[in-house]
SEKOLVO-716933 format. One line per field, with one value per residue: residue number from 1; residue in one letter; x, y, z of N, C-alpha, C, O in turn. Coordinates in pm, whole numbers. Layout:
SEKOLVO-716933
n: NUM / ...;
res: A / ...;
nxx: X / ...;
nyy: Y / ...;
nzz: Z / ...;
caxx: X / ...;
cayy: Y / ...;
cazz: Z / ...;
cxx: X / ...;
cyy: Y / ...;
czz: Z / ...;
oxx: X / ...;
oyy: Y / ...;
ozz: Z / ...;
//
This chain:
SEKOLVO-716933
n: 1 / 2 / 3 / 4 / 5 / 6 / 7 / 8 / 9 / 10 / 11 / 12 / 13 / 14 / 15 / 16 / 17 / 18 / 19 / 20 / 21 / 22 / 23 / 24 / 25 / 26 / 27 / 28 / 29 / 30 / 31 / 32 / 33 / 34 / 35 / 36 / 37 / 38 / 39 / 40 / 41 / 42 / 43 / 44 / 45 / 46 / 47 / 48 / 49 / 50 / 51 / 52 / 53 / 54 / 55 / 56 / 57 / 58 / 59 / 60 / 61 / 62 / 63 / 64 / 65 / 66 / 67 / 68 / 69 / 70 / 71 / 72 / 73 / 74 / 75 / 76 / 77 / 78 / 79 / 80 / 81 / 82 / 83 / 84 / 85 / 86 / 87 / 88 / 89 / 90 / 91 / 92 / 93 / 94 / 95 / 96 / 97 / 98 / 99 / 100 / 101 / 102 / 103 / 104 / 105 / 106 / 107 / 108 / 109 / 110 / 111 / 112 / 113 / 114 / 115 / 116 / 117 / 118 / 119 / 120 / 121 / 122 / 123 / 124 / 125 / 126 / 127 / 128 / 129 / 130 / 131 / 132 / 133 / 134 / 135 / 136 / 137 / 138 / 139 / 140 / 141 / 142 / 143 / 144 / 145 / 146 / 147 / 148 / 149 / 150 / 151 / 152 / 153 / 154 / 155 / 156 / 157;
res: M / E / I / F / G / K / P / S / I / N / P / F / F / F / Y / T / G / K / S / G / G / Y / L / T / W / L / I / L / A / L / A / L / A / G / I / K / L / P / G / S / H / S / W / F / I / N / N / L / V / G / V / F / L / L / L / A / G / L / M / V / I / L / L / S / L / I / N / L / G / S / S / V / S / I / G / L / P / K / G / D / T / K / L / K / S / S / G / L / Y / A / I / S / R / N / P / M / Y / I / G / M / G / L / V / T / I / A / S / M / V / Y / T / L / N / S / F / V / F / L / A / G / I / Y / S / I / I / V / Y / H / F / I / I / I / G / E / E / K / F / L / K / E / R / F / G / K / D / Y / D / H / Y / M / S / K / V / D / R / Y / L;
nxx: -5526 / -5483 / -5427 / -5366 / -5436 / -5457 / -5461 / -5769 / -5786 / -5575 / -5269 / -5152 / -5374 / -5529 / -5379 / -5330 / -5585 / -5691 / -5507 / -5556 / -5808 / -5779 / -5594 / -5765 / -5915 / -5727 / -5676 / -5923 / -5935 / -5731 / -5845 / -6064 / -5936 / -5856 / -5661 / -5630 / -5617 / -5473 / -5710 / -5932 / -6269 / -6482 / -6798 / -7080 / -7290 / -7172 / -6979 / -7147 / -7303 / -7077 / -6980 / -7195 / -7207 / -6955 / -6993 / -7198 / -7078 / -6860 / -7005 / -7136 / -6893 / -6796 / -6995 / -6993 / -6736 / -6773 / -6971 / -6823 / -6623 / -6358 / -6304 / -6216 / -6009 / -5755 / -5766 / -5798 / -5885 / -5659 / -5682 / -5925 / -6266 / -6587 / -6898 / -7048 / -7364 / -7537 / -7659 / -7557 / -7483 / -7697 / -7837 / -7683 / -7437 / -7189 / -7135 / -6917 / -6769 / -6946 / -6965 / -6695 / -6697 / -6878 / -6728 / -6523 / -6669 / -6766 / -6517 / -6477 / -6696 / -6677 / -6430 / -6441 / -6244 / -6059 / -5850 / -5901 / -6147 / -6095 / -5918 / -6090 / -6299 / -6159 / -6066 / -6326 / -6421 / -6215 / -6269 / -6517 / -6441 / -6269 / -6464 / -6616 / -6408 / -6382 / -6641 / -6617 / -6419 / -6561 / -6783 / -6653 / -6541 / -6768 / -6961 / -7292 / -7405 / -7324 / -7431 / -7706 / -7717 / -7647 / -7867 / -8054 / -7960 / -7855 / -7571 / -7491 / -7705;
nyy: 92 / 256 / 595 / 722 / 673 / 560 / 810 / 900 / 1019 / 1178 / 1233 / 1493 / 1683 / 1579 / 1632 / 1919 / 2022 / 1946 / 2080 / 2345 / 2386 / 2350 / 2561 / 2783 / 2762 / 2792 / 3075 / 3172 / 3106 / 3284 / 3524 / 3530 / 3564 / 3822 / 3879 / 3991 / 3915 / 4129 / 4289 / 4159 / 4178 / 4305 / 4289 / 4323 / 4139 / 3943 / 3831 / 3737 / 3541 / 3382 / 3276 / 3125 / 2932 / 2814 / 2704 / 2525 / 2359 / 2254 / 2109 / 1912 / 1784 / 1685 / 1503 / 1330 / 1220 / 1073 / 895 / 752 / 637 / 415 / 404 / 619 / 778 / 943 / 955 / 656 / 366 / 126 / -121 / -355 / -243 / -134 / -79 / 222 / 337 / 446 / 691 / 1015 / 922 / 789 / 994 / 1134 / 1043 / 1156 / 1311 / 1419 / 1542 / 1734 / 1888 / 1985 / 2130 / 2333 / 2457 / 2556 / 2720 / 2902 / 3026 / 3161 / 3334 / 3472 / 3612 / 3739 / 3756 / 3767 / 3576 / 3367 / 3296 / 3198 / 2984 / 2832 / 2760 / 2610 / 2398 / 2287 / 2200 / 2004 / 1827 / 1720 / 1561 / 1387 / 1255 / 1124 / 945 / 795 / 685 / 502 / 323 / 230 / 95 / -115 / -237 / -294 / -369 / -497 / -419 / -157 / -39 / -69 / 99 / 352 / 378 / 452 / 673 / 999 / 1144 / 1397 / 1563;
nzz: 7947 / 7649 / 7562 / 7333 / 7005 / 6657 / 6405 / 6253 / 6006 / 5761 / 5920 / 5915 / 5890 / 6098 / 6331 / 6301 / 6282 / 6547 / 6711 / 6627 / 6717 / 6994 / 7030 / 7005 / 7223 / 7431 / 7373 / 7434 / 7714 / 7807 / 7729 / 7895 / 8131 / 8111 / 7936 / 7623 / 7278 / 7010 / 6813 / 6898 / 6999 / 7250 / 7380 / 7589 / 7505 / 7326 / 7505 / 7700 / 7553 / 7469 / 7708 / 7794 / 7582 / 7628 / 7891 / 7837 / 7651 / 7796 / 7989 / 7831 / 7725 / 7968 / 8063 / 7840 / 7863 / 8105 / 8010 / 7821 / 7973 / 8020 / 7751 / 7627 / 7394 / 7200 / 6881 / 6687 / 6869 / 6973 / 7114 / 7241 / 7241 / 7362 / 7198 / 7261 / 7349 / 7517 / 7763 / 7674 / 7424 / 7330 / 7218 / 7054 / 6814 / 6849 / 7098 / 7231 / 7048 / 6971 / 7217 / 7225 / 6987 / 7061 / 7261 / 7102 / 6927 / 7125 / 7185 / 6954 / 6935 / 7180 / 7165 / 6926 / 6715 / 6425 / 6361 / 6554 / 6469 / 6216 / 6277 / 6434 / 6258 / 6077 / 6243 / 6316 / 6080 / 6017 / 6232 / 6156 / 5940 / 6073 / 6228 / 6027 / 5943 / 6184 / 6197 / 5979 / 6075 / 6302 / 6183 / 6058 / 6287 / 6462 / 6292 / 6207 / 6442 / 6473 / 6247 / 6307 / 6519 / 6399 / 6257 / 6440 / 6582 / 6525 / 6363 / 6467 / 6609;
caxx: -5587 / -5389 / -5513 / -5340 / -5453 / -5420 / -5542 / -5863 / -5760 / -5437 / -5218 / -5138 / -5499 / -5572 / -5321 / -5346 / -5726 / -5704 / -5425 / -5631 / -5928 / -5715 / -5543 / -5893 / -5950 / -5635 / -5709 / -6053 / -5897 / -5657 / -5938 / -6146 / -5833 / -5838 / -5562 / -5703 / -5545 / -5507 / -5817 / -6036 / -6378 / -6560 / -6914 / -7158 / -7373 / -7094 / -6931 / -7254 / -7321 / -6960 / -6959 / -7300 / -7163 / -6843 / -7033 / -7279 / -6973 / -6782 / -7097 / -7139 / -6766 / -6783 / -7093 / -6946 / -6619 / -6832 / -7030 / -6727 / -6542 / -6228 / -6296 / -6165 / -5882 / -5728 / -5756 / -5870 / -5832 / -5574 / -5727 / -6067 / -6349 / -6720 / -6985 / -7120 / -7478 / -7628 / -7627 / -7562 / -7460 / -7828 / -7899 / -7590 / -7322 / -7069 / -7156 / -6791 / -6733 / -7046 / -6912 / -6577 / -6736 / -6936 / -6614 / -6461 / -6758 / -6753 / -6394 / -6498 / -6799 / -6633 / -6314 / -6471 / -6119 / -6037 / -5758 / -5963 / -6253 / -6039 / -5868 / -6211 / -6365 / -6069 / -6084 / -6464 / -6433 / -6140 / -6329 / -6615 / -6369 / -6230 / -6581 / -6633 / -6306 / -6405 / -6745 / -6572 / -6358 / -6664 / -6854 / -6566 / -6528 / -6890 / -7064 / -7442 / -7439 / -7300 / -7527 / -7829 / -7692 / -7639 / -8005 / -8140 / -7906 / -7793 / -7431 / -7480 / -7821;
cayy: 168 / 352 / 707 / 765 / 579 / 597 / 915 / 854 / 1088 / 1219 / 1281 / 1645 / 1745 / 1529 / 1716 / 2057 / 2051 / 1941 / 2198 / 2467 / 2395 / 2369 / 2698 / 2875 / 2730 / 2870 / 3216 / 3200 / 3106 / 3414 / 3645 / 3525 / 3608 / 3957 / 3896 / 3984 / 3930 / 4241 / 4263 / 4100 / 4266 / 4255 / 4357 / 4238 / 4028 / 3838 / 3778 / 3648 / 3422 / 3300 / 3202 / 3028 / 2825 / 2741 / 2627 / 2412 / 2266 / 2188 / 2012 / 1812 / 1708 / 1611 / 1386 / 1233 / 1147 / 985 / 793 / 674 / 568 / 375 / 398 / 744 / 780 / 1039 / 867 / 526 / 283 / 1 / -240 / -380 / -145 / -173 / 17 / 298 / 373 / 487 / 831 / 1112 / 856 / 753 / 1121 / 1178 / 960 / 1229 / 1424 / 1469 / 1639 / 1860 / 1961 / 2039 / 2227 / 2435 / 2540 / 2629 / 2839 / 3002 / 3109 / 3257 / 3434 / 3552 / 3706 / 3814 / 3777 / 3691 / 3456 / 3274 / 3249 / 3105 / 2861 / 2757 / 2703 / 2499 / 2279 / 2218 / 2125 / 1890 / 1736 / 1655 / 1457 / 1299 / 1184 / 1019 / 844 / 716 / 602 / 390 / 236 / 163 / 5 / -227 / -306 / -346 / -432 / -464 / -345 / -12 / -6 / -39 / 229 / 459 / 392 / 498 / 795 / 1095 / 1184 / 1507 / 1577;
cazz: 7856 / 7581 / 7535 / 7193 / 6884 / 6527 / 6352 / 6159 / 5880 / 5722 / 6038 / 5926 / 5916 / 6231 / 6449 / 6295 / 6330 / 6697 / 6764 / 6595 / 6819 / 7130 / 7037 / 7029 / 7378 / 7511 / 7366 / 7519 / 7855 / 7827 / 7728 / 8027 / 8242 / 8088 / 7835 / 7485 / 7146 / 6932 / 6701 / 6967 / 7042 / 7372 / 7407 / 7688 / 7439 / 7279 / 7622 / 7770 / 7469 / 7465 / 7830 / 7794 / 7492 / 7697 / 8006 / 7772 / 7580 / 7912 / 8046 / 7730 / 7721 / 8090 / 8052 / 7734 / 7924 / 8197 / 7945 / 7762 / 8073 / 7984 / 7609 / 7572 / 7322 / 7103 / 6758 / 6682 / 6974 / 6934 / 7194 / 7225 / 7298 / 7350 / 7136 / 7361 / 7288 / 7634 / 7803 / 7558 / 7305 / 7281 / 7160 / 6942 / 6804 / 6864 / 7183 / 7278 / 6947 / 6994 / 7325 / 7179 / 6894 / 7141 / 7321 / 6996 / 6882 / 7235 / 7175 / 6837 / 6977 / 7300 / 7129 / 6797 / 6668 / 6299 / 6373 / 6628 / 6391 / 6111 / 6341 / 6484 / 6148 / 6027 / 6342 / 6309 / 5944 / 6026 / 6319 / 6070 / 5857 / 6178 / 6259 / 5916 / 5953 / 6289 / 6155 / 5892 / 6170 / 6395 / 6112 / 6046 / 6411 / 6521 / 6194 / 6209 / 6573 / 6446 / 6137 / 6375 / 6604 / 6302 / 6201 / 6545 / 6639 / 6430 / 6380 / 6559 / 6685;
cxx: -5491 / -5478 / -5482 / -5355 / -5402 / -5510 / -5640 / -5865 / -5610 / -5389 / -5193 / -5261 / -5550 / -5511 / -5327 / -5488 / -5748 / -5639 / -5494 / -5743 / -5875 / -5660 / -5654 / -5927 / -5852 / -5644 / -5833 / -6014 / -5824 / -5754 / -6024 / -6059 / -5811 / -5727 / -5609 / -5598 / -5577 / -5603 / -5940 / -6144 / -6448 / -6679 / -6997 / -7225 / -7280 / -7018 / -7025 / -7276 / -7190 / -6950 / -7076 / -7263 / -7044 / -6900 / -7119 / -7179 / -6897 / -6872 / -7109 / -7015 / -6753 / -6869 / -7050 / -6827 / -6672 / -6898 / -6938 / -6638 / -6393 / -6212 / -6248 / -6029 / -5865 / -5691 / -5817 / -5815 / -5768 / -5631 / -5876 / -6150 / -6499 / -6803 / -7066 / -7248 / -7582 / -7587 / -7644 / -7544 / -7589 / -7903 / -7821 / -7482 / -7190 / -7080 / -7030 / -6753 / -6828 / -6998 / -6781 / -6602 / -6805 / -6834 / -6539 / -6545 / -6762 / -6635 / -6420 / -6593 / -6740 / -6521 / -6357 / -6335 / -6103 / -5961 / -5826 / -6086 / -6210 / -5985 / -5978 / -6274 / -6292 / -6082 / -6218 / -6478 / -6341 / -6203 / -6441 / -6559 / -6303 / -6345 / -6615 / -6537 / -6334 / -6526 / -6701 / -6502 / -6459 / -6749 / -6775 / -6552 / -6650 / -6992 / -7203 / -7484 / -7424 / -7406 / -7660 / -7819 / -7707 / -7784 / -8106 / -8096 / -7838 / -7654 / -7407 / -7597 / -7951;
cyy: 268 / 473 / 749 / 650 / 624 / 715 / 849 / 909 / 1114 / 1286 / 1445 / 1713 / 1702 / 1623 / 1863 / 2100 / 2048 / 2057 / 2325 / 2494 / 2423 / 2512 / 2808 / 2866 / 2804 / 3014 / 3251 / 3210 / 3239 / 3533 / 3638 / 3571 / 3754 / 3987 / 3876 / 3992 / 4066 / 4204 / 4182 / 4213 / 4218 / 4348 / 4264 / 4114 / 3913 / 3764 / 3679 / 3521 / 3326 / 3219 / 3102 / 2907 / 2747 / 2658 / 2495 / 2309 / 2181 / 2072 / 1885 / 1721 / 1627 / 1491 / 1297 / 1154 / 1051 / 883 / 703 / 589 / 539 / 372 / 518 / 733 / 899 / 971 / 743 / 431 / 172 / -117 / -255 / -281 / -199 / -45 / 93 / 355 / 434 / 627 / 924 / 1050 / 783 / 875 / 1159 / 1077 / 1023 / 1343 / 1490 / 1577 / 1760 / 1948 / 2044 / 2149 / 2350 / 2523 / 2616 / 2754 / 2940 / 3077 / 3205 / 3371 / 3535 / 3654 / 3783 / 3848 / 3694 / 3568 / 3337 / 3213 / 3164 / 2979 / 2771 / 2691 / 2589 / 2378 / 2216 / 2142 / 1993 / 1787 / 1655 / 1534 / 1340 / 1202 / 1074 / 914 / 744 / 622 / 474 / 285 / 155 / 65 / -125 / -307 / -377 / -392 / -393 / -399 / -199 / 39 / 22 / 74 / 356 / 487 / 464 / 642 / 865 / 1111 / 1292 / 1516 / 1541;
czz: 7784 / 7528 / 7386 / 7104 / 6766 / 6466 / 6246 / 6020 / 5864 / 5855 / 6036 / 5954 / 6056 / 6342 / 6426 / 6322 / 6480 / 6754 / 6726 / 6697 / 6953 / 7153 / 7061 / 7174 / 7468 / 7504 / 7442 / 7669 / 7883 / 7822 / 7857 / 8143 / 8216 / 7994 / 7698 / 7377 / 7081 / 6825 / 6768 / 6995 / 7157 / 7403 / 7510 / 7619 / 7408 / 7386 / 7679 / 7683 / 7480 / 7602 / 7846 / 7701 / 7566 / 7800 / 7947 / 7712 / 7683 / 7975 / 7959 / 7726 / 7847 / 8095 / 7944 / 7795 / 8025 / 8125 / 7871 / 7859 / 8017 / 7829 / 7544 / 7511 / 7230 / 6969 / 6773 / 6778 / 6918 / 6993 / 7168 / 7303 / 7280 / 7284 / 7250 / 7295 / 7394 / 7668 / 7698 / 7431 / 7253 / 7219 / 7039 / 6928 / 6838 / 6971 / 7239 / 7178 / 6939 / 7099 / 7288 / 7076 / 6966 / 7202 / 7212 / 6947 / 7004 / 7226 / 7053 / 6879 / 7084 / 7253 / 7004 / 6728 / 6536 / 6298 / 6456 / 6545 / 6282 / 6163 / 6386 / 6369 / 6096 / 6117 / 6331 / 6187 / 5953 / 6115 / 6245 / 5998 / 5946 / 6212 / 6155 / 5917 / 6067 / 6267 / 6074 / 5980 / 6247 / 6318 / 6074 / 6177 / 6466 / 6415 / 6206 / 6339 / 6551 / 6351 / 6212 / 6462 / 6517 / 6261 / 6306 / 6583 / 6544 / 6464 / 6480 / 6649 / 6606;
oxx: -5427 / -5582 / -5569 / -5297 / -5316 / -5632 / -5603 / -5932 / -5530 / -5452 / -5211 / -5259 / -5609 / -5579 / -5329 / -5509 / -5815 / -5697 / -5485 / -5764 / -5924 / -5670 / -5632 / -5964 / -5889 / -5626 / -5840 / -6052 / -5858 / -5745 / -6049 / -6112 / -5744 / -5696 / -5628 / -5502 / -5689 / -5586 / -6035 / -6108 / -6473 / -6665 / -6980 / -7217 / -7302 / -6990 / -6996 / -7268 / -7203 / -6913 / -7055 / -7286 / -7041 / -6862 / -7112 / -7198 / -6873 / -6826 / -7095 / -7027 / -6706 / -6820 / -7074 / -6820 / -6614 / -6887 / -6970 / -6587 / -6321 / -6104 / -6238 / -5939 / -5967 / -5575 / -5887 / -5693 / -5815 / -5630 / -5940 / -6114 / -6529 / -6776 / -7142 / -7236 / -7696 / -7491 / -7746 / -7581 / -7587 / -8016 / -7873 / -7437 / -7090 / -7040 / -7035 / -6711 / -6790 / -6987 / -6770 / -6534 / -6781 / -6844 / -6498 / -6497 / -6760 / -6643 / -6383 / -6566 / -6753 / -6519 / -6305 / -6317 / -6128 / -6001 / -5804 / -6117 / -6277 / -6003 / -5965 / -6303 / -6349 / -6108 / -6224 / -6537 / -6380 / -6196 / -6458 / -6616 / -6286 / -6324 / -6636 / -6572 / -6314 / -6525 / -6743 / -6524 / -6449 / -6787 / -6835 / -6551 / -6647 / -7097 / -7236 / -7587 / -7502 / -7464 / -7723 / -7918 / -7772 / -7821 / -8211 / -8181 / -7757 / -7615 / -7318 / -7584 / -8060;
oyy: 351 / 456 / 808 / 543 / 712 / 708 / 762 / 859 / 1074 / 1381 / 1514 / 1802 / 1784 / 1680 / 1935 / 2206 / 2135 / 2130 / 2416 / 2603 / 2514 / 2574 / 2908 / 2965 / 2868 / 3082 / 3355 / 3303 / 3303 / 3628 / 3742 / 3614 / 3814 / 4104 / 3763 / 4069 / 4115 / 4104 / 4145 / 4329 / 4098 / 4463 / 4142 / 4002 / 3801 / 3645 / 3562 / 3409 / 3205 / 3102 / 2999 / 2792 / 2624 / 2541 / 2384 / 2188 / 2061 / 1962 / 1772 / 1599 / 1513 / 1384 / 1178 / 1032 / 942 / 770 / 585 / 483 / 629 / 336 / 525 / 681 / 951 / 932 / 723 / 412 / 120 / -219 / -184 / -239 / -288 / 71 / 31 / 418 / 465 / 679 / 915 / 1109 / 724 / 862 / 1206 / 1026 / 954 / 1457 / 1603 / 1687 / 1871 / 2070 / 2162 / 2252 / 2463 / 2645 / 2730 / 2866 / 3060 / 3196 / 3322 / 3489 / 3657 / 3769 / 3892 / 3962 / 3573 / 3467 / 3220 / 3094 / 3065 / 2874 / 2649 / 2572 / 2482 / 2267 / 2093 / 2034 / 1887 / 1668 / 1535 / 1425 / 1225 / 1081 / 956 / 798 / 623 / 504 / 361 / 166 / 33 / -39 / -231 / -430 / -493 / -447 / -275 / -331 / -121 / 146 / 125 / 146 / 453 / 601 / 519 / 725 / 803 / 1096 / 1284 / 1477 / 1549;
ozz: 7849 / 7464 / 7323 / 7123 / 6760 / 6483 / 6168 / 5930 / 5948 / 5902 / 6136 / 6039 / 6126 / 6427 / 6526 / 6380 / 6536 / 6834 / 6807 / 6750 / 7021 / 7259 / 7128 / 7236 / 7567 / 7605 / 7507 / 7740 / 7983 / 7899 / 7918 / 8246 / 8300 / 7970 / 7654 / 7386 / 7092 / 6754 / 6700 / 7012 / 7167 / 7445 / 7511 / 7670 / 7453 / 7368 / 7703 / 7733 / 7497 / 7600 / 7909 / 7740 / 7562 / 7805 / 7999 / 7724 / 7666 / 8006 / 8005 / 7722 / 7842 / 8130 / 7962 / 7777 / 8032 / 8174 / 7857 / 7822 / 7975 / 7784 / 7421 / 7576 / 7185 / 6958 / 6872 / 6772 / 6817 / 6924 / 7089 / 7413 / 7201 / 7314 / 7324 / 7189 / 7361 / 7611 / 7629 / 7330 / 7145 / 7174 / 6938 / 7031 / 6856 / 6944 / 7288 / 7215 / 6903 / 7080 / 7322 / 7078 / 6923 / 7199 / 7233 / 6931 / 6978 / 7256 / 7060 / 6856 / 7076 / 7298 / 6983 / 6686 / 6532 / 6240 / 6424 / 6555 / 6252 / 6102 / 6380 / 6378 / 6072 / 6071 / 6336 / 6184 / 5904 / 6083 / 6271 / 5994 / 5906 / 6223 / 6186 / 5894 / 6050 / 6305 / 6101 / 5959 / 6258 / 6372 / 6062 / 6176 / 6508 / 6448 / 6216 / 6345 / 6604 / 6371 / 6186 / 6476 / 6557 / 6234 / 6274 / 6612 / 6474 / 6580 / 6564 / 6765 / 6662;
//
């Protein structure tokens, strides 16, 4: 199994969008460890909501990884894959991205930091376009099976 595939959109946006999201996660981890960026704000309610979103996002990511099994890749897979439509993928065509979005939003809410907010919004927007690129790939690869799946299951929820 190759973990790295071809970006589904322009590589600049693909990698900067992913990096922006991962950076928000790193800043959240630092904030949870007590290391806060200048300009961050910490109140009980935003911390509570942020932790809740983080736990929900991590749970969705974990279940998505379990559902995908060996089909996990960063970018479009190069080898043969099977269309996954069970587990969380029976509820959403993109549960992994929903989980990642929840962790990114958790970072934004927990830190209430302008930089984290901008990086998070950029990442979420780029992920939307990554998903559209992946859908095009999946339609080409799986044809009518993917069309049928799309008709039954929403892109997000």
